[in-house]
C-alpha positions in Angstrom: 128.4 83.4 62.0 126.1 80.6 62.9 123.5 81.6 65.6 121.8 79.9 68.4 118.7 80.6 70.4 119.1 78.9 73.7 116.6 80.5 76.1 119.3 82.0 78.3 121.5 78.9 78.3 125.2 79.1 77.2 125.7 78.7 73.5 128.3 76.0 73.9 128.8 73.4 76.7 131.8 71.1 76.1 130.9 69.1 79.1 127.9 67.8 77.2 130.1 66.5 74.3 132.1 63.3 74.5 135.9 63.9 74.7 136.4 61.6 71.7 134.4 64.0 69.5 136.1 67.1 70.9 139.4 65.5 70.1 138.7 64.3 66.6 136.4 67.2 65.5 138.0 70.3 67.0 136.8 72.5 64.1 133.2 72.4 65.2 131.6 75.9 65.3 129.7 77.1 68.3 126.3 76.3 66.7 127.5 72.9 65.7 128.6 72.3 69.2 125.2 73.4 70.5 123.6 70.8 68.3 126.0 68.0 69.1 125.8 68.8 72.8 122.1 69.0 73.1 121.1 66.0 75.1 117.4 66.1 76.1 114.2 67.9 75.0 113.0 69.1 71.6 115.5 70.7 69.2 114.9 72.6 66.0 117.9 73.2 63.7 117.4 75.7 60.9 120.1 74.8 58.5 120.8 76.7 55.3 122.3 75.0 52.2 125.8 73.7 52.6 125.9 74.5 56.3 126.9 71.0 57.6 123.6 69.8 58.8 124.1 66.1 58.1 127.6 66.4 59.7 126.0 67.9 62.8 123.2 65.3 63.0 125.7 62.4 62.6 127.9 63.8 65.4 124.9 64.4 67.7 123.8 60.8 67.2 127.3 59.6 67.9 127.5 61.8 71.0 124.4 60.3 72.5 125.9 56.9 71.9 129.3 57.8 73.4 127.7 59.3 76.5 125.4 56.3 76.9 122.3 58.4 76.7 121.1 56.0 74.2 121.9 52.5 72.8 121.9 52.1 69.1 118.5 50.3 69.3 117.0 53.3 71.0 118.0 55.8 68.3 116.0 56.6 65.2 117.3 58.8 62.3 114.8 59.7 59.5 115.8 61.1 56.2 113.8 62.0 53.0 115.1 59.4 50.6 116.6 55.9 50.8 119.8 57.2 49.2 120.1 59.9 51.9 119.5 57.2 54.5 122.3 55.0 53.2 124.6 58.0 53.1 123.8 59.0 56.6 124.4 55.4 57.8 127.8 55.3 56.1 128.8 58.7 57.5 127.8 57.6 61.0 129.8 54.3 60.7 132.8 56.3 59.5 132.6 58.7 62.4 132.2 55.9 64.8 135.3 54.2 63.5 137.2 57.5 63.7 136.4 58.0 67.4 136.6 54.4 68.4 133.0 53.7 69.2 132.6 49.9 69.5 128.8 49.6 69.8 126.7 47.5 67.4 125.4 50.1 64.9 123.4 47.4 63.1 120.7 47.9 65.7 120.5 51.6 64.7 117.4 52.7 62.7 118.4 55.0 59.8 115.5 55.1 57.2 112.8 57.1 55.6 109.6 57.7 57.5 107.9 55.3 55.1 110.4 52.5 55.8 110.2 53.1 59.6 106.4 52.8 59.4 106.7 49.7 57.3 108.8 48.1 60.0 106.3 49.1 62.7 103.4 47.8 60.7 105.2 44.5 59.9 105.8 43.9 63.6 102.3 44.9 64.7 100.3 43.8 61.7 98.2 41.5 63.9 96.7 44.7 65.5 95.4 45.8 62.0 93.1 44.4 59.5 95.9 43.6 57.1 96.8 39.9 56.4 100.1 38.2 56.4 102.6 39.2 53.7 100.7 42.4 52.7 102.1 44.4 49.8 102.8 48.1 49.7 102.1 49.9 46.5 104.6 52.5 45.2 103.5 55.5 43.1 103.4 53.6 39.9 101.8 50.4 41.1 99.2 52.5 43.0 98.1 54.0 39.7 98.0 50.5 38.1 96.0 49.2 41.0 93.3 51.9 40.5 93.4 51.1 36.8 92.9 47.4 37.5 89.9 48.1 39.8 88.7 51.1 37.9 85.0 50.1 37.7 84.9 49.2 41.4 86.6 52.4 42.6 85.8 55.1 40.1 82.7 53.7 38.5 80.8 54.8 35.3 80.9 58.3 34.0 78.1 60.8 34.6 77.5 63.3 31.8 80.7 62.1 30.2 82.7 62.9 33.3 84.3 60.4 35.7 83.7 61.5 39.3 82.0 64.6 37.9 85.4 66.0 36.9 87.6 64.0 34.5 86.9 63.1 30.9 89.3 60.2 30.4 90.0 57.1 32.5 93.7 57.9 33.0 93.2 61.5 34.0 90.5 60.2 36.4 93.0 57.7 37.8 95.7 60.3 38.3 93.3 62.9 39.7 91.6 60.4 42.1 95.0 59.2 43.4 95.9 62.8 44.2 92.7 63.2 46.3 93.1 59.8 47.9 96.6 60.5 49.1 95.6 64.0 50.3 92.7 62.6 52.3 94.9 60.0 53.9 97.9 62.3 54.6 95.7 65.1 56.0 93.8 62.6 58.3 90.5 63.7 56.7 87.4 61.7 57.7 85.8 60.5 54.4 82.4 60.5 56.1 82.6 64.2 56.3 83.2 64.4 52.6 80.2 62.3 51.8 78.0 64.6 54.0 79.2 67.6 52.1 76.9 69.8 50.0 79.5 69.8 47.2 78.8 67.0 44.6 82.5 66.6 43.8 83.4 66.1 47.4 80.6 63.6 47.8 81.8 61.6 44.8 85.5 61.7 45.9 84.5 60.6 49.5 82.5 57.6 48.2 85.3 56.7 45.8 87.8 56.9 48.6 85.8 54.5 50.8 85.6 52.1 47.9 89.3 52.4 47.3 90.0 51.5 50.9 87.7 48.5 50.7 89.4 47.2 47.6 92.9 47.8 49.1 92.0 45.8 52.2 90.4 43.0 50.2 93.6 42.7 48.1 95.8 42.8 51.3 97.6 45.9 50.1 98.4 49.3 51.3 99.9 52.4 49.7 102.6 54.8 51.0 100.0 57.2 52.5 98.0 54.5 54.2 101.2 53.0 55.5 101.7 56.1 57.6 98.1 56.5 58.6 97.8 52.9 59.8 100.8 53.4 62.1 99.3 56.7 63.2 96.1 54.9 64.1 98.0 52.2 65.9 99.7 54.8 68.1 96.3 56.0 69.1 96.0 52.9 71.3 98.0 53.3 74.5 99.1 49.7 74.8 100.3 49.6 71.2 101.9 53.0 71.5 103.9 51.8 74.5 105.0 48.7 72.7 106.2 50.7 69.7 107.9 53.6 71.6 109.3 52.0 74.8 112.6 51.2 73.0 112.8 54.6 71.3 114.6 57.4 73.3 115.7 59.8 70.6 114.4 60.6 67.1 116.3 62.8 64.7 114.6 63.9 61.4 116.4 65.5 58.4 114.7 67.7 55.7 111.8 68.4 58.1 110.4 71.1 55.7 109.4 68.3 53.3 107.2 66.4 55.8 103.4 66.3 55.6 100.7 66.5 58.3 100.4 62.8 59.1 104.2 62.5 59.4 104.3 65.4 61.8 101.6 63.7 63.9 103.4 60.4 63.8 106.7 62.0 65.0 104.9 63.8 67.8 103.2 60.6 69.0 106.4 58.6 68.9 108.2 61.1 71.1 105.2 62.1 73.2 106.8 60.7 76.4 110.5 61.5 75.9 110.1 64.8 74.0 113.5 64.0 72.5 112.6 65.0 69.0 115.2 66.8 66.9 114.2 68.2 63.5 116.5 69.7 60.9 115.5 71.6 57.8 115.3 74.9 56.0 112.0 76.6 55.1 113.7 78.2 52.2 114.2 74.8 50.6 110.6 73.6 50.9 110.1 72.2 47.4 107.6 69.3 47.8 104.3 70.9 48.4 103.1 69.2 45.2 103.7 65.9 47.0 101.8 66.9 50.1 104.6 68.5 52.2 103.7 71.5 54.3 106.3 74.1 55.3 104.0 74.8 58.3 105.6 71.8 60.1 108.9 73.5 60.5 107.6 77.0 60.9 105.2 76.0 63.8 107.5 73.4 65.4 108.3 75.6 68.4 104.6 76.0 69.0 104.0 72.3 68.8 106.7 71.6 71.4 107.0 74.5 73.9 110.5 75.0 75.4 112.0 73.9 72.1 115.7 74.9 71.6 116.4 76.5 68.3 119.9 76.5 66.6 120.6 78.2 63.3 123.4 77.1 60.9 123.8 80.1 58.6 127.2 79.7 57.1 127.2 78.2 53.6 130.5 76.2 53.1 129.5 74.9 49.7 128.6 77.8 47.4 130.5 80.7 45.9 130.3 83.9 48.0 128.6 85.8 45.1 125.9 83.2 44.8 125.3 83.2 48.6 125.1 87.0 48.7 122.7 87.3 45.8 120.4 84.5 47.1 120.3 86.0 50.6 119.5 89.5 49.2 116.8 88.1 47.0 115.2 86.1 49.9 115.4 89.2 52.2 113.6 91.4 49.6 110.2 89.7 50.2 107.8 90.3 53.0 107.6 87.1 55.1 105.4 88.5 57.8 102.1 86.7 58.5 99.3 88.7 60.3 97.4 85.5 61.0 100.2 83.5 62.6 103.9 82.8 62.7 106.0 84.4 59.9 106.5 82.5 56.7 110.3 82.5 57.2 112.8 82.5 60.1 114.7 85.8 60.4 118.2 84.8 59.3 121.1 85.9 57.1 123.0 83.3 55.2 126.7 84.0 54.8 129.5 82.4 52.8 132.4 80.8 54.5 134.8 83.7 55.1 137.8 81.3 55.1 136.8 79.6 51.9 138.5 80.1 48.5 136.1 81.6 46.0 137.6 81.8 42.4 136.8 84.8 40.3 134.4 83.4 37.6 130.9 84.4 36.6 129.0 82.5 39.3 125.8 84.5 38.7 124.6 85.3 35.3 121.4 86.8 33.8 119.5 85.3 30.9 116.8 87.1 29.0 115.2 87.1 25.6 112.4 88.6 23.5 109.7 86.7 25.4 109.3 83.9 27.9 109.7 81.2 25.2 113.0 82.7 24.0 114.3 83.0 27.6 113.4 79.3 28.2 115.2 78.3 25.0 118.3 80.2 26.1 118.2 78.6 29.5 117.8 75.1 27.9 120.8 75.8 25.7 122.9 76.7 28.8 121.8 73.5 30.6 122.7 71.4 27.6 126.1 73.1 27.3 126.9 72.5 31.0 125.6 68.9 30.9 127.6 67.8 27.8 130.6 70.0 27.7 134.0 68.8 28.8 134.6 69.7 32.5 137.5 71.9 31.7 135.4 73.8 29.2 132.3 74.0 31.3 134.2 75.9 34.0 135.0 78.9 31.8 132.5 81.1 29.9 132.2 80.6 26.2 132.3 83.9 24.3 130.4 82.4 21.4 127.6 81.0 23.5 124.3 82.9 23.2 124.0 83.3 27.0 127.5 84.5 27.9 126.8 87.9 26.2 123.6 88.2 28.1 125.4 87.8 31.4 127.1 91.2 30.9 123.9 93.2 30.8 121.8 94.1 33.8 119.1 91.6 34.6 115.6 92.2 33.2 
């Protein structure tokens, strides 16, 4: 069953949910009602896979609109990808039609954090050093930009190494870009790097300062600087008021995949209202290699004291055997942290008891003579599932080299 942590308050309160939603969505669980009916203050939703988190976010946004707690213009919904943003906008529009909401949803902001920052920066560009019609570099054009200005940014090699570390120009470009993004996203002061006793950090710090100068001269920014520029703008009270006066509620999906500067941005945007709702699952934190930090979701209650926590722990998507095996595997690790909050919220994910779960080999084991052989067998299985006819892919193939392995105990 989904669980709520409400600080002594009732788990459900139908008086906080618009009658139109109760009428058209009677199947809401207690935890989903707790999310939809949460009106003010910080809210953390720990949502396992297939638990209806987007469904709950959409209905909470719609509930705020129906109860006139917010106008569409005052509501911001952030997702991880543009595709997810389009999907959320479509689902909200469909739900609004279903309940008869007649407000102008075109004024609603549903976007990635990058796109939101781009909008803020475009509106308040005159408060920055950027010129008119600035360009934002994506991941590829950022690499090409460093390549184009390689001599200015990276410079000549010393002892056959660029920036004391990389042997080739392209590895130096990719390596330097990683450091540049990390410095920007972690709000690191490059001056501190240049005063370090580590020659590598000194070299990176100086290269970063040259990179920023070249970016500004070319009237360009990158994804990381896009966020940092808005973060710096919000440090000025007059600008912060101009940006946030029309924002009453912010809802963020996939919060486990946010980075440090994004966390700080969201906290600044909602500093006065405290109406920040974040949804995610620390078990699905996959983007550390892109700068994401799972600490954001683990430490959210400490960032915003009095935060309400709701857990969605019923998986409506996956086979019960998959859910059971995965939950048992996650529970087998020690998630305690003697130096701070635990590395995982204490939760048990369960399959939908009312769901139909066909009897087929939903969990199999693959092993081989060594790692390479195991990898080869796994690749064969992926190829088979990707290219087989749907009717064939749904049943095990006795002749396949992995189906026999599935009968033996896992290695």
